[in-house]
All heavy atoms as a GROMACS GRO file, in nm:
protein
  575
    1MET      N    1   0.081  -0.120   0.000
    1MET     CA    2   0.000   0.000   0.000
    1MET      C    3   0.085   0.127   0.000
    1MET      O    4   0.045   0.227  -0.054
    1MET     CB    5  -0.094   0.002   0.121
    1MET     CG    6  -0.202  -0.100   0.114
    1MET     SD    7  -0.322  -0.053  -0.009
    1MET     CE    8  -0.454  -0.158   0.032
    2GLU      N    9   0.202   0.120   0.062
    2GLU     CA   10   0.289   0.236   0.067
    2GLU      C   11   0.334   0.275  -0.074
    2GLU      O   12   0.342   0.393  -0.107
    2GLU     CB   13   0.411   0.208   0.154
    2GLU     CG   14   0.502   0.327   0.170
    2GLU     CD   15   0.618   0.298   0.261
    2GLU    OE1   16   0.600   0.228   0.362
    2GLU    OE2   17   0.728   0.346   0.229
    3GLN      N   18   0.361   0.173  -0.156
    3GLN     CA   19   0.403   0.201  -0.294
    3GLN      C   20   0.290   0.268  -0.371
    3GLN      O   21   0.316   0.359  -0.451
    3GLN     CB   22   0.443   0.071  -0.367
    3GLN     CG   23   0.565   0.005  -0.310
    3GLN     CD   24   0.532  -0.092  -0.196
    3GLN    OE1   25   0.418  -0.101  -0.152
    3GLN    NE2   26   0.632  -0.161  -0.146
    4THR      N   27   0.168   0.228  -0.348
    4THR     CA   28   0.054   0.289  -0.415
    4THR      C   29   0.043   0.436  -0.378
    4THR      O   30   0.022   0.520  -0.464
    4THR     CB   31  -0.077   0.215  -0.377
    4THR    OG1   32  -0.063   0.077  -0.410
    4THR    CG2   33  -0.196   0.273  -0.449
    5LYS      N   34   0.063   0.466  -0.251
    5LYS     CA   35   0.058   0.605  -0.206
    5LYS      C   36   0.169   0.687  -0.272
    5LYS      O   37   0.146   0.799  -0.318
    5LYS     CB   38   0.073   0.609  -0.052
    5LYS     CG   39   0.083   0.746   0.007
    5LYS     CD   40  -0.048   0.821   0.002
    5LYS     CE   41  -0.033   0.951   0.080
    5LYS     NZ   42  -0.075   1.066   0.004
    6GLU      N   43   0.288   0.629  -0.281
    6GLU     CA   44   0.399   0.699  -0.346
    6GLU      C   45   0.370   0.724  -0.493
    6GLU      O   46   0.398   0.832  -0.545
    6GLU     CB   47   0.528   0.617  -0.332
    6GLU     CG   48   0.582   0.614  -0.192
    6GLU     CD   49   0.705   0.526  -0.179
    6GLU    OE1   50   0.768   0.494  -0.281
    6GLU    OE2   51   0.738   0.488  -0.065
    7LEU      N   52   0.311   0.625  -0.560
    7LEU     CA   53   0.276   0.643  -0.701
    7LEU      C   54   0.169   0.750  -0.719
    7LEU      O   55   0.175   0.830  -0.812
    7LEU     CB   56   0.228   0.510  -0.761
    7LEU     CG   57   0.335   0.405  -0.783
    7LEU    CD1   58   0.272   0.272  -0.823
    7LEU    CD2   59   0.434   0.450  -0.890
    8GLU      N   60   0.070   0.751  -0.631
    8GLU     CA   61  -0.034   0.853  -0.638
    8GLU      C   62   0.024   0.993  -0.617
    8GLU      O   63  -0.014   1.087  -0.687
    8GLU     CB   64  -0.143   0.824  -0.536
    8GLU     CG   65  -0.230   0.705  -0.572
    8GLU     CD   66  -0.328   0.668  -0.462
    8GLU    OE1   67  -0.322   0.724  -0.351
    8GLU    OE2   68  -0.410   0.578  -0.488
    9ASP      N   69   0.117   1.004  -0.523
    9ASP     CA   70   0.182   1.133  -0.500
    9ASP      C   71   0.261   1.177  -0.623
    9ASP      O   72   0.257   1.294  -0.663
    9ASP     CB   73   0.273   1.128  -0.378
    9ASP     CG   74   0.197   1.119  -0.248
    9ASP    OD1   75   0.075   1.149  -0.246
    9ASP    OD2   76   0.259   1.081  -0.146
   10LEU      N   77   0.333   1.083  -0.683
   10LEU     CA   78   0.410   1.113  -0.803
   10LEU      C   79   0.319   1.158  -0.917
   10LEU      O   80   0.348   1.255  -0.987
   10LEU     CB   81   0.491   0.990  -0.845
   10LEU     CG   82   0.578   1.005  -0.968
   10LEU    CD1   83   0.682   1.115  -0.948
   10LEU    CD2   84   0.646   0.873  -1.000
   11HIS      N   85   0.208   1.089  -0.933
   11HIS     CA   86   0.112   1.125  -1.037
   11HIS      C   87   0.055   1.265  -1.012
   11HIS      O   88   0.046   1.347  -1.104
   11HIS     CB   89  -0.001   1.022  -1.042
   11HIS     CG   90  -0.108   1.056  -1.139
   11HIS    ND1   91  -0.088   1.059  -1.274
   11HIS    CD2   92  -0.237   1.088  -1.122
   11HIS    CE1   93  -0.199   1.092  -1.335
   11HIS    NE2   94  -0.291   1.111  -1.245
   12LYS      N   95   0.021   1.293  -0.888
   12LYS     CA   96  -0.033   1.425  -0.853
   12LYS      C   97   0.068   1.534  -0.885
   12LYS      O   98   0.033   1.638  -0.943
   12LYS     CB   99  -0.071   1.428  -0.705
   12LYS     CG  100  -0.133   1.557  -0.660
   12LYS     CD  101  -0.168   1.552  -0.513
   12LYS     CE  102  -0.219   1.687  -0.467
   12LYS     NZ  103  -0.248   1.690  -0.324
   13GLN      N  104   0.194   1.512  -0.848
   13GLN     CA  105   0.298   1.609  -0.877
   13GLN      C  106   0.315   1.630  -1.027
   13GLN      O  107   0.332   1.742  -1.074
   13GLN     CB  108   0.431   1.565  -0.816
   13GLN     CG  109   0.435   1.568  -0.666
   13GLN     CD  110   0.561   1.504  -0.611
   13GLN    OE1  111   0.652   1.470  -0.684
   13GLN    NE2  112   0.566   1.487  -0.480
   14SER      N  113   0.309   1.521  -1.102
   14SER     CA  114   0.324   1.530  -1.248
   14SER      C  115   0.211   1.612  -1.309
   14SER      O  116   0.234   1.697  -1.394
   14SER     CB  117   0.326   1.390  -1.310
   14SER     OG  118   0.436   1.317  -1.263
   15LEU      N  119   0.089   1.586  -1.265
   15LEU     CA  120  -0.026   1.662  -1.317
   15LEU      C  121  -0.014   1.811  -1.282
   15LEU      O  122  -0.047   1.897  -1.363
   15LEU     CB  123  -0.156   1.606  -1.264
   15LEU     CG  124  -0.209   1.483  -1.335
   15LEU    CD1  125  -0.339   1.436  -1.269
   15LEU    CD2  126  -0.231   1.509  -1.482
   16GLU      N  127   0.032   1.839  -1.162
   16GLU     CA  128   0.051   1.979  -1.122
   16GLU      C  129   0.152   2.046  -1.214
   16GLU      O  130   0.132   2.160  -1.258
   16GLU     CB  131   0.095   1.988  -0.977
   16GLU     CG  132  -0.014   1.956  -0.877
   16GLU     CD  133   0.035   1.948  -0.733
   16GLU    OE1  134   0.156   1.968  -0.708
   16GLU    OE2  135  -0.048   1.920  -0.647
   17LYS      N  136   0.261   1.977  -1.244
   17LYS     CA  137   0.364   2.034  -1.332
   17LYS      C  138   0.311   2.052  -1.474
   17LYS      O  139   0.340   2.152  -1.540
   17LYS     CB  140   0.488   1.947  -1.331
   17LYS     CG  141   0.564   1.956  -1.201
   17LYS     CD  142   0.699   1.892  -1.210
   17LYS     CE  143   0.773   1.897  -1.080
   17LYS     NZ  144   0.816   2.029  -1.042
   18ILE      N  145   0.232   1.958  -1.522
   18ILE     CA  146   0.173   1.971  -1.655
   18ILE      C  147   0.079   2.092  -1.659
   18ILE      O  148   0.082   2.170  -1.753
   18ILE     CB  149   0.098   1.843  -1.695
   18ILE    CG1  150   0.199   1.733  -1.725
   18ILE    CG2  151   0.007   1.867  -1.815
   18ILE    CD1  152   0.138   1.598  -1.747
   19ASN      N  153  -0.003   2.105  -1.557
   19ASN     CA  154  -0.096   2.218  -1.552
   19ASN      C  155  -0.021   2.351  -1.544
   19ASN      O  156  -0.060   2.448  -1.609
   19ASN     CB  157  -0.192   2.204  -1.435
   19ASN     CG  158  -0.296   2.097  -1.460
   19ASN    OD1  159  -0.334   2.070  -1.574
   19ASN    ND2  160  -0.341   2.032  -1.354
   20GLU      N  161   0.088   2.353  -1.467
   20GLU     CA  162   0.171   2.474  -1.461
   20GLU      C  163   0.229   2.505  -1.599
   20GLU      O  164   0.230   2.620  -1.642
   20GLU     CB  165   0.286   2.456  -1.361
   20GLU     CG  166   0.245   2.460  -1.218
   20GLU     CD  167   0.362   2.429  -1.123
   20GLU    OE1  168   0.479   2.440  -1.165
   20GLU    OE2  169   0.334   2.392  -1.009
   21TYR      N  170   0.277   2.403  -1.666
   21TYR     CA  171   0.334   2.421  -1.800
   21TYR      C  172   0.228   2.476  -1.896
   21TYR      O  173   0.255   2.570  -1.971
   21TYR     CB  174   0.388   2.288  -1.852
   21TYR     CG  175   0.446   2.296  -1.990
   21TYR    CD1  176   0.578   2.338  -2.008
   21TYR    CD2  177   0.370   2.264  -2.102
   21TYR    CE1  178   0.633   2.346  -2.135
   21TYR    CE2  179   0.424   2.272  -2.229
   21TYR     CZ  180   0.556   2.314  -2.245
   21TYR     OH  181   0.609   2.323  -2.371
   22PHE      N  182   0.108   2.418  -1.892
   22PHE     CA  183   0.000   2.466  -1.978
   22PHE      C  184  -0.027   2.613  -1.952
   22PHE      O  185  -0.039   2.692  -2.046
   22PHE     CB  186  -0.128   2.386  -1.954
   22PHE     CG  187  -0.136   2.256  -2.031
   22PHE    CD1  188  -0.022   2.194  -2.080
   22PHE    CD2  189  -0.258   2.196  -2.053
   22PHE    CE1  190  -0.030   2.076  -2.150
   22PHE    CE2  191  -0.266   2.077  -2.123
   22PHE     CZ  192  -0.153   2.016  -2.171
   23LYS      N  193  -0.038   2.649  -1.826
   23LYS     CA  194  -0.069   2.788  -1.792
   23LYS      C  195   0.043   2.882  -1.831
   23LYS      O  196   0.018   2.993  -1.879
   23LYS     CB  197  -0.098   2.800  -1.642
   23LYS     CG  198  -0.230   2.742  -1.602
   23LYS     CD  199  -0.254   2.754  -1.454
   23LYS     CE  200  -0.385   2.685  -1.418
   23LYS     NZ  201  -0.406   2.682  -1.274
   24LYS      N  202   0.166   2.840  -1.813
   24LYS     CA  203   0.280   2.927  -1.838
   24LYS      C  204   0.310   2.944  -1.987
   24LYS      O  205   0.337   3.054  -2.034
   24LYS     CB  206   0.403   2.873  -1.766
   24LYS     CG  207   0.525   2.962  -1.777
   24LYS     CD  208   0.639   2.908  -1.693
   24LYS     CE  209   0.761   2.998  -1.701
   24LYS     NZ  210   0.872   2.947  -1.621
   25TYR      N  211   0.306   2.834  -2.062
   25TYR     CA  212   0.353   2.838  -2.200
   25TYR      C  213   0.244   2.829  -2.306
   25TYR      O  214   0.260   2.883  -2.415
   25TYR     CB  215   0.454   2.726  -2.225
   25TYR     CG  216   0.580   2.743  -2.145
   25TYR    CD1  217   0.605   2.663  -2.035
   25TYR    CD2  218   0.673   2.841  -2.177
   25TYR    CE1  219   0.721   2.678  -1.961
   25TYR    CE2  220   0.789   2.858  -2.103
   25TYR     CZ  221   0.812   2.776  -1.995
   25TYR     OH  222   0.926   2.793  -1.921
   26LEU      N  223   0.136   2.760  -2.275
   26LEU     CA  224   0.038   2.735  -2.381
   26LEU      C  225  -0.081   2.829  -2.380
   26LEU      O  226  -0.125   2.874  -2.485
   26LEU     CB  227  -0.010   2.590  -2.375
   26LEU     CG  228   0.102   2.487  -2.394
   26LEU    CD1  229   0.046   2.348  -2.381
   26LEU    CD2  230   0.170   2.506  -2.527
   27GLU      N  231  -0.133   2.859  -2.264
   27GLU     CA  232  -0.250   2.946  -2.258
   27GLU      C  233  -0.221   3.085  -2.314
   27GLU      O  234  -0.306   3.141  -2.384
   27GLU     CB  235  -0.304   2.953  -2.116
   27GLU     CG  236  -0.373   2.825  -2.073
   27GLU     CD  237  -0.426   2.830  -1.931
   27GLU    OE1  238  -0.420   2.936  -1.866
   27GLU    OE2  239  -0.473   2.725  -1.885
   28PRO      N  240  -0.104   3.142  -2.287
   28PRO     CA  241  -0.076   3.276  -2.345
   28PRO      C  242  -0.058   3.274  -2.496
   28PRO      O  243  -0.064   3.377  -2.561
   28PRO     CB  244   0.054   3.318  -2.276
   28PRO     CG  245   0.070   3.230  -2.159
   28PRO     CD  246  -0.001   3.104  -2.192
   29ARG      N  247  -0.034   3.158  -2.553
   29ARG     CA  248  -0.006   3.148  -2.697
   29ARG      C  249  -0.136   3.139  -2.776
   29ARG      O  250  -0.182   3.032  -2.812
   29ARG     CB  251   0.078   3.023  -2.726
   29ARG     CG  252   0.215   3.021  -2.665
   29ARG     CD  253   0.318   3.099  -2.745
   29ARG     NE  254   0.315   3.080  -2.886
   29ARG     CZ  255   0.392   2.995  -2.954
   29ARG    NH1  256   0.476   2.918  -2.891
   29ARG    NH2  257   0.383   2.988  -3.086
   30GLN      N  258  -0.194   3.251  -2.803
   30GLN     CA  259  -0.316   3.255  -2.881
   30GLN      C  260  -0.290   3.224  -3.029
   30GLN      O  261  -0.382   3.194  -3.104
   30GLN     CB  262  -0.384   3.391  -2.868
   30GLN     CG  263  -0.428   3.423  -2.727
   30GLN     CD  264  -0.525   3.323  -2.670
   30GLN    OE1  265  -0.614   3.275  -2.741
   30GLN    NE2  266  -0.509   3.288  -2.545
   31ASP      N  267  -0.162   3.231  -3.067
   31ASP     CA  268  -0.128   3.204  -3.206
   31ASP      C  269  -0.131   3.055  -3.240
   31ASP      O  270  -0.132   3.018  -3.357
   31ASP     CB  271   0.010   3.263  -3.242
   31ASP     CG  272   0.120   3.208  -3.155
   31ASP    OD1  273   0.095   3.181  -3.034
   31ASP    OD2  274   0.231   3.192  -3.206
   32LEU      N  275  -0.132   2.970  -3.137
   32LEU     CA  276  -0.144   2.827  -3.163
   32LEU      C  277  -0.286   2.795  -3.208
   32LEU      O  278  -0.383   2.848  -3.154
   32LEU     CB  279  -0.112   2.745  -3.038
   32LEU     CG  280   0.032   2.740  -2.992
   32LEU    CD1  281   0.042   2.659  -2.863
   32LEU    CD2  282   0.122   2.681  -3.098
   33ALA      N  283  -0.296   2.712  -3.305
   33ALA     CA  284  -0.428   2.675  -3.355
   33ALA      C  285  -0.507   2.602  -3.246
   33ALA      O  286  -0.450   2.534  -3.161
   33ALA     CB  287  -0.413   2.586  -3.478
   34GLU      N  288  -0.636   2.619  -3.252
   34GLU     CA  289  -0.725   2.549  -3.158
   34GLU      C  290  -0.701   2.398  -3.164
   34GLU      O  291  -0.708   2.329  -3.064
   34GLU     CB  292  -0.871   2.582  -3.191
   34GLU     CG  293  -0.972   2.520  -3.097
   34GLU     CD  294  -0.964   2.575  -2.955
   34GLU    OE1  295  -0.922   2.692  -2.939
   34GLU    OE2  296  -1.000   2.502  -2.862
   35GLU      N  297  -0.667   2.352  -3.282
   35GLU     CA  298  -0.639   2.210  -3.303
   35GLU      C  299  -0.526   2.161  -3.212
   35GLU      O  300  -0.531   2.053  -3.155
   35GLU     CB  301  -0.601   2.190  -3.450
   35GLU     CG  302  -0.543   2.057  -3.485
   35GLU     CD  303  -0.497   2.053  -3.630
   35GLU    OE1  304  -0.539   2.138  -3.712
   35GLU    OE2  305  -0.418   1.964  -3.661
   36HIS      N  306  -0.422   2.243  -3.195
   36HIS     CA  307  -0.311   2.205  -3.109
   36HIS      C  308  -0.353   2.199  -2.962
   36HIS      O  309  -0.313   2.109  -2.889
   36HIS     CB  310  -0.194   2.301  -3.125
   36HIS     CG  311  -0.134   2.299  -3.262
   36HIS    ND1  312  -0.077   2.187  -3.316
   36HIS    CD2  313  -0.122   2.395  -3.356
   36HIS    CE1  314  -0.032   2.213  -3.437
   36HIS    NE2  315  -0.059   2.340  -3.464
   37HIS      N  316  -0.434   2.294  -2.921
   37HIS     CA  317  -0.484   2.293  -2.784
   37HIS      C  318  -0.569   2.168  -2.759
   37HIS      O  319  -0.557   2.105  -2.654
   37HIS     CB  320  -0.566   2.419  -2.754
   37HIS     CG  321  -0.484   2.542  -2.737
   37HIS    ND1  322  -0.417   2.570  -2.620
   37HIS    CD2  323  -0.456   2.645  -2.821
   37HIS    CE1  324  -0.352   2.684  -2.632
   37HIS    NE2  325  -0.374   2.732  -2.754
   38GLU      N  326  -0.651   2.134  -2.856
   38GLU     CA  327  -0.735   2.015  -2.843
   38GLU      C  328  -0.650   1.888  -2.833
   38GLU      O  329  -0.677   1.800  -2.750
   38GLU     CB  330  -0.832   2.004  -2.960
   38GLU     CG  331  -0.942   2.108  -2.958
   38GLU     CD  332  -1.030   2.102  -3.082
   38GLU    OE1  333  -1.022   2.003  -3.157
   38GLU    OE2  334  -1.106   2.199  -3.102
   39LYS      N  335  -0.546   1.879  -2.916
   39LYS     CA  336  -0.458   1.761  -2.912
   39LYS      C  337  -0.389   1.749  -2.777
   39LYS      O  338  -0.376   1.640  -2.722
   39LYS     CB  339  -0.355   1.768  -3.024
   39LYS     CG  340  -0.411   1.737  -3.161
   39LYS     CD  341  -0.302   1.740  -3.265
   39LYS     CE  342  -0.359   1.710  -3.403
   39LYS     NZ  343  -0.254   1.713  -3.506
   40LEU      N  344  -0.343   1.862  -2.724
   40LEU     CA  345  -0.277   1.859  -2.594
   40LEU      C  346  -0.374   1.816  -2.484
   40LEU      O  347  -0.339   1.737  -2.396
   40LEU     CB  348  -0.219   1.996  -2.562
   40LEU     CG  349  -0.096   2.034  -2.644
   40LEU    CD1  350  -0.064   2.181  -2.626
   40LEU    CD2  351   0.022   1.948  -2.606
   41ASN      N  352  -0.495   1.867  -2.490
   41ASN     CA  353  -0.594   1.828  -2.389
   41ASN      C  354  -0.632   1.680  -2.403
   41ASN      O  355  -0.649   1.611  -2.303
   41ASN     CB  356  -0.718   1.916  -2.398
   41ASN     CG  357  -0.694   2.052  -2.336
   41ASN    OD1  358  -0.619   2.065  -2.239
   41ASN    ND2  359  -0.754   2.155  -2.392
   42GLU      N  360  -0.642   1.632  -2.526
   42GLU     CA  361  -0.670   1.490  -2.548
   42GLU      C  362  -0.558   1.404  -2.492
   42GLU      O  363  -0.584   1.301  -2.428
   42GLU     CB  364  -0.688   1.461  -2.697
   42GLU     CG  365  -0.819   1.508  -2.754
   42GLU     CD  366  -0.828   1.486  -2.905
   42GLU    OE1  367  -0.750   1.403  -2.958
   42GLU    OE2  368  -0.912   1.551  -2.968
   43ALA      N  369  -0.434   1.444  -2.514
   43ALA     CA  370  -0.320   1.369  -2.463
   43ALA      C  371  -0.321   1.366  -2.310
   43ALA      O  372  -0.294   1.262  -2.249
   43ALA     CB  373  -0.189   1.430  -2.514
   44LYS      N  374  -0.356   1.479  -2.250
   44LYS     CA  375  -0.362   1.485  -2.103
   44LYS      C  376  -0.474   1.392  -2.052
   44LYS      O  377  -0.454   1.320  -1.954
   44LYS     CB  378  -0.388   1.629  -2.059
   44LYS     CG  379  -0.390   1.648  -1.910
   44LYS     CD  380  -0.414   1.794  -1.877
   44LYS     CE  381  -0.448   1.812  -1.733
   44LYS     NZ  382  -0.483   1.950  -1.701
   45GLU      N  383  -0.587   1.392  -2.119
   45GLU     CA  384  -0.698   1.304  -2.078
   45GLU      C  385  -0.660   1.157  -2.095
   45GLU      O  386  -0.693   1.073  -2.010
   45GLU     CB  387  -0.822   1.337  -2.159
   45GLU     CG  388  -0.886   1.469  -2.119
   45GLU     CD  389  -1.002   1.508  -2.209
   45GLU    OE1  390  -1.051   1.423  -2.286
   45GLU    OE2  391  -1.043   1.624  -2.203
   46LYS      N  392  -0.588   1.124  -2.204
   46LYS     CA  393  -0.542   0.986  -2.224
   46LYS      C  394  -0.447   0.944  -2.113
   46LYS      O  395  -0.450   0.831  -2.065
   46LYS     CB  396  -0.474   0.971  -2.359
   46LYS     CG  397  -0.570   0.966  -2.475
   46LYS     CD  398  -0.495   0.946  -2.606
   46LYS     CE  399  -0.588   0.951  -2.725
   46LYS     NZ  400  -0.515   0.937  -2.852
   47TRP      N  401  -0.358   1.037  -2.075
   47TRP     CA  402  -0.264   1.008  -1.968
   47TRP      C  403  -0.341   0.976  -1.840
   47TRP      O  404  -0.312   0.878  -1.770
   47TRP     CB  405  -0.170   1.125  -1.947
   47TRP     CG  406  -0.074   1.108  -1.832
   47TRP    CD1  407  -0.064   1.000  -1.747
   47TRP    CD2  408   0.023   1.201  -1.787
   47TRP    NE1  409   0.034   1.022  -1.654
   47TRP    CE2  410   0.089   1.144  -1.676
   47TRP    CE3  411   0.060   1.326  -1.830
   47TRP    CZ2  412   0.189   1.210  -1.609
   47TRP    CZ3  413   0.162   1.391  -1.761
   47TRP    CH2  414   0.225   1.333  -1.653
   48GLN      N  415  -0.439   1.058  -1.808
   48GLN     CA  416  -0.516   1.037  -1.686
   48GLN      C  417  -0.591   0.904  -1.692
   48GLN      O  418  -0.598   0.832  -1.592
   48GLN     CB  419  -0.610   1.154  -1.661
   48GLN     CG  420  -0.535   1.280  -1.622
   48GLN     CD  421  -0.625   1.401  -1.608
   48GLN    OE1  422  -0.715   1.422  -1.687
   48GLN    NE2  423  -0.597   1.481  -1.506
   49SER      N  424  -0.646   0.873  -1.808
   49SER     CA  425  -0.716   0.745  -1.824
   49SER      C  426  -0.618   0.628  -1.810
   49SER      O  427  -0.649   0.528  -1.743
   49SER     CB  428  -0.784   0.741  -1.961
   49SER     OG  429  -0.844   0.617  -1.982
   50SER      N  430  -0.503   0.640  -1.871
   50SER     CA  431  -0.401   0.534  -1.861
   50SER      C  432  -0.355   0.518  -1.717
   50SER      O  433  -0.331   0.406  -1.670
   50SER     CB  434  -0.282   0.566  -1.950
   50SER     OG  435  -0.320   0.568  -2.084
   51TRP      N  436  -0.343   0.630  -1.648
   51TRP     CA  437  -0.303   0.625  -1.507
   51TRP      C  438  -0.405   0.546  -1.426
   51TRP      O  439  -0.369   0.462  -1.343
   51TRP     CB  440  -0.287   0.765  -1.450
   51TRP     CG  441  -0.258   0.760  -1.304
   51TRP    CD1  442  -0.344   0.782  -1.202
   51TRP    CD2  443  -0.133   0.725  -1.244
   51TRP    NE1  444  -0.281   0.764  -1.081
   51TRP    CE2  445  -0.152   0.728  -1.105
   51TRP    CE3  446  -0.009   0.692  -1.295
   51TRP    CZ2  447  -0.049   0.699  -1.016
   51TRP    CZ3  448   0.093   0.663  -1.205
   51TRP    CH2  449   0.072   0.668  -1.068
   52THR      N  450  -0.531   0.571  -1.451
   52THR     CA  451  -0.637   0.499  -1.380
   52THR      C  452  -0.627   0.350  -1.407
   52THR      O  453  -0.635   0.268  -1.315
   52THR     CB  454  -0.775   0.552  -1.421
   52THR    OG1  455  -0.781   0.691  -1.390
   52THR    CG2  456  -0.887   0.480  -1.348
   53ASP      N  457  -0.606   0.313  -1.533
   53ASP     CA  458  -0.590   0.172  -1.570
   53ASP      C  459  -0.469   0.112  -1.499
   53ASP      O  460  -0.474   0.000  -1.447
   53ASP     CB  461  -0.575   0.155  -1.720
   53ASP     CG  462  -0.701   0.192  -1.796
   53ASP    OD1  463  -0.809   0.201  -1.734
   53ASP    OD2  464  -0.691   0.213  -1.919
   54PHE      N  465  -0.359   0.186  -1.497
   54PHE     CA  466  -0.237   0.140  -1.432
   54PHE      C  467  -0.261   0.115  -1.283
   54PHE      O  468  -0.220   0.012  -1.228
   54PHE     CB  469  -0.126   0.243  -1.453
   54PHE     CG  470   0.001   0.212  -1.381
   54PHE    CD1  471   0.084   0.108  -1.424
   54PHE    CD2  472   0.039   0.285  -1.270
   54PHE    CE1  473   0.202   0.079  -1.358
   54PHE    CE2  474   0.158   0.257  -1.204
   54PHE     CZ  475   0.239   0.154  -1.247
   55MET      N  476  -0.327   0.208  -1.218
   55MET     CA  477  -0.353   0.193  -1.075
   55MET      C  478  -0.446   0.076  -1.047
   55MET      O  479  -0.431   0.006  -0.948
   55MET     CB  480  -0.410   0.322  -1.016
   55MET     CG  481  -0.308   0.434  -1.005
   55MET     SD  482  -0.158   0.388  -0.916
   55MET     CE  483  -0.221   0.359  -0.752
   56ASP      N  484  -0.541   0.050  -1.136
   56ASP     CA  485  -0.628  -0.067  -1.121
   56ASP      C  486  -0.545  -0.195  -1.122
   56ASP      O  487  -0.569  -0.286  -1.041
   56ASP     CB  488  -0.733  -0.072  -1.232
   56ASP     CG  489  -0.840   0.034  -1.217
   56ASP    OD1  490  -0.853   0.093  -1.108
   56ASP    OD2  491  -0.913   0.058  -1.316
   57VAL      N  492  -0.448  -0.202  -1.212
   57VAL     CA  493  -0.361  -0.320  -1.220
   57VAL      C  494  -0.277  -0.332  -1.093
   57VAL      O  495  -0.263  -0.441  -1.036
   57VAL     CB  496  -0.272  -0.315  -1.346
   57VAL    CG1  497  -0.167  -0.424  -1.342
   57VAL    CG2  498  -0.357  -0.327  -1.470
   58ILE      N  499  -0.220  -0.220  -1.048
   58ILE     CA  500  -0.138  -0.222  -0.926
   58ILE      C  501  -0.220  -0.271  -0.807
   58ILE      O  502  -0.175  -0.356  -0.730
   58ILE     CB  503  -0.080  -0.081  -0.897
   58ILE    CG1  504   0.018  -0.040  -1.005
   58ILE    CG2  505  -0.017  -0.075  -0.758
   58ILE    CD1  506   0.144  -0.124  -1.012
   59ILE      N  507  -0.339  -0.220  -0.794
   59ILE     CA  508  -0.425  -0.260  -0.681
   59ILE      C  509  -0.460  -0.408  -0.693
   59ILE      O  510  -0.457  -0.482  -0.593
   59ILE     CB  511  -0.551  -0.172  -0.675
   59ILE    CG1  512  -0.511  -0.031  -0.633
   59ILE    CG2  513  -0.656  -0.230  -0.580
   59ILE    CD1  514  -0.620   0.073  -0.648
   60TYR      N  515  -0.489  -0.454  -0.813
   60TYR     CA  516  -0.518  -0.596  -0.833
   60TYR      C  517  -0.398  -0.683  -0.794
   60TYR      O  518  -0.412  -0.782  -0.725
   60TYR     CB  519  -0.558  -0.621  -0.979
   60TYR     CG  520  -0.581  -0.768  -1.010
   60TYR    CD1  521  -0.693  -0.833  -0.961
   60TYR    CD2  522  -0.489  -0.840  -1.084
   60TYR    CE1  523  -0.714  -0.966  -0.987
   60TYR    CE2  524  -0.508  -0.974  -1.112
   60TYR     CZ  525  -0.621  -1.038  -1.062
   60TYR     OH  526  -0.640  -1.171  -1.087
   61LEU      N  527  -0.279  -0.643  -0.838
   61LEU     CA  528  -0.159  -0.718  -0.805
   61LEU      C  529  -0.133  -0.719  -0.653
   61LEU      O  530  -0.088  -0.820  -0.599
   61LEU     CB  531  -0.038  -0.663  -0.879
   61LEU     CG  532  -0.039  -0.684  -1.030
   61LEU    CD1  533   0.079  -0.612  -1.094
   61LEU    CD2  534  -0.038  -0.831  -1.066
   62GLU      N  535  -0.164  -0.608  -0.589
   62GLU     CA  536  -0.148  -0.604  -0.444
   62GLU      C  537  -0.242  -0.703  -0.376
   62GLU      O  538  -0.205  -0.763  -0.275
   62GLU     CB  539  -0.172  -0.464  -0.391
   62GLU     CG  540  -0.058  -0.369  -0.415
   62GLU     CD  541  -0.083  -0.229  -0.359
   62GLU    OE1  542  -0.196  -0.198  -0.319
   62GLU    OE2  543   0.014  -0.152  -0.356
   63THR      N  544  -0.363  -0.719  -0.430
   63THR     CA  545  -0.455  -0.815  -0.370
   63THR      C  546  -0.404  -0.958  -0.387
   63THR      O  547  -0.432  -1.044  -0.305
   63THR     CB  548  -0.597  -0.804  -0.429
   63THR    OG1  549  -0.593  -0.834  -0.568
   63THR    CG2  550  -0.656  -0.668  -0.407
   64LEU      N  551  -0.327  -0.980  -0.494
   64LEU     CA  552  -0.266  -1.112  -0.515
   64LEU      C  553  -0.135  -1.127  -0.439
   64LEU      O  554  -0.076  -1.234  -0.436
   64LEU     CB  555  -0.238  -1.134  -0.665
   64LEU     CG  556  -0.359  -1.138  -0.757
   64LEU    CD1  557  -0.312  -1.152  -0.901
   64LEU    CD2  558  -0.451  -1.253  -0.719
   65GLU      N  559  -0.090  -1.016  -0.380
   65GLU     CA  560   0.033  -1.009  -0.304
   65GLU      C  561   0.154  -1.046  -0.388
   65GLU      O  562   0.242  -1.122  -0.349
   65GLU     CB  563   0.025  -1.096  -0.180
   65GLU     CG  564  -0.081  -1.050  -0.083
   65GLU     CD  565  -0.087  -1.134   0.041
   65GLU    OE1  566  -0.013  -1.233   0.054
   65GLU    OE2  567  -0.169  -1.100   0.129
   66ILE      N  568   0.159  -0.989  -0.510
   66ILE     CA  569   0.274  -1.012  -0.598
   66ILE      C  570   0.373  -0.901  -0.577
   66ILE      O  571   0.343  -0.788  -0.568
   66ILE     CB  572   0.228  -1.018  -0.746
   66ILE    CG1  573   0.145  -1.141  -0.765
   66ILE    CG2  574   0.346  -1.012  -0.839
   66ILE    CD1  575   0.093  -1.161  -0.905
   0.00000   0.00000   0.00000
């Protein structure tokens, strides 16, 4: 369980850094096409979805005590 907590903390920190990056570099760039903003948001959503899948596997493996 301790490893799960560490992974969750790492994920939270990563998302915070991504959000900071978006705010600092991408939001002010109005010259970027809307298409690029959409692709970046889609990639972020995929990451979050993949993270959820990953954590499901980790939790399952912990129940098997592997």
